[in-house]
N, C-alpha and C positions, 0 to 999 in steps of 0.2 A: 685916230691913228694909233697903231699898236705901240705899246711901250717896249723899249729895249731892255728894261730892267726885269729880266727873267732868268731862268736857270739854264738857258741854252744860248747858242750863237745865232748870229744873224747872217744870212746869205744874200749877197748882192748879185744881181743878174743883169747883164747887158745882152739882151736877146737880139740876135741878128738872123739874117736868112741862112748864112753858112756856118756861123759860129755863135756860141754863147759864152761871153766872158763871165768869170766867176770870181767873187771876192768874199772873204769871211771876216767877221769881226774878231778882234782879239778877245780874250777872256774877260777883260775889264770894260768892254764896249767903248773904248777910247779911239781905236784906230781900225781902219779897214785894211786888210792884208790881201794882196793878190793871191789867188788860189790856183786857178787853172783855166784853160780854154777848152770847152766842149765843142768838138767838130760835129755839126749836125748830120744826122743820118735820116731818120724818119721820126715823125712826132712821137710815136709810142716808145721807140728806143730812147729818144732824148728824155722823155718824161721818166722812164724807168731808171736811166742813169742818174738823173737829178735826184730822184727819190732815194737811191742808194747812197749818194753823196750826203744828202740831208740826214739820213740815219747814221752814217759813219761819223758825222761831225756834230751831232747833237743840235742841229739847227731847229729853232722854234719860230722864227719869223723870216719871211722872204721879202726882199726889197727888189723890185723890178723897175728898171729904167723905162720911162714912157717917152717915146720919140714924138715930140710935138713940133709943129711948124714954127717958124720964127715969130709968127703973130700969136702964138699960143694955142691955135686950133689943133685939132687932131685929124690926121690924115689916115690913109690906108694902112701904113705901117703901124700906127698906134693901135688900130683895131686888131691887126694881126697879133701884136704883142699882148693886148688885153685878152684875146681869145686863148693864146698859149698859156698865159698866166692863170686864167680861170681854170683851165684843165690841170695845170700843176697844183693849184690850190685844192681842187677836188681829189686828185690822186694822192697828194701828200698829206692832206688834212690840216695844212698850215695856212695861216692868213698871208695874203699878199698885199703889200703896200707899194704904191706907185710913187716914183720920184721923177720929176721932169729931168730928162737927160739931154736937153738941147746942148749941143757943142761939147759933150763929154768926150766923144771919140776924136773930134777935131783937136781938142785940148791935149788929149793923150798922144796923138800923132805929133803935134808940135813939140811936146816935151821930149819925145823920143828922137825926133830929128835934131833938136837943139843939143841933145846928148850924144849925137854922132852914131846912133844906132842904125845899122844898115837896113835897107828896105825889106829884105827877106826876114830878118830878125824881128822887125817891127810887126809884121803880120802875126807872129807867134805870141806877142804880148799885148798888143793894142787893146784887144777886147777885155782882157782882165784888168788893165789899167782903167778903162772906162768904167768897169764894174766897181773898182775901188772908189772912183769919184762918186758914183751913184750911192754906194753904201756909206761913204764918209759924209755925204750931204745929209742923208737920213739920220745918221748918228749925231751929227752936230746939231741938227734941228731938235732931236729928242733931248739932248743935253741942255739946249737953250729953252726948253719948255714949249716948243711949238708942236 
């Protein structure tokens, strides 16, 4: 697993069919901050946009949520995510680390509903909140020595 103790930031990604939620580490690698939601166009446009974001923010490690089935196995969406992450790794030249993302979107949705956020507004933030959860999980594990 890649160490987060480096001279750059870490980018968390929640890769979906229509959107990619994005989160960035803070400068001290303590907290994950929501960054943006990238609305998907086509694969090359998405990769180019992500590489530009990576360069603008001094990102040195990519953390991608891996959608597993509840039994821990990997289904079709996990393979789609792995394929996209592999292409991003090649194009960006950065390592990609995977984090199990089971229930991150459901948890983010529940938090927003409990907070009284309207359905239309939830769509605009749910993916980046899931990315925050993915990235925070990675950073917490790194700090714990895993």
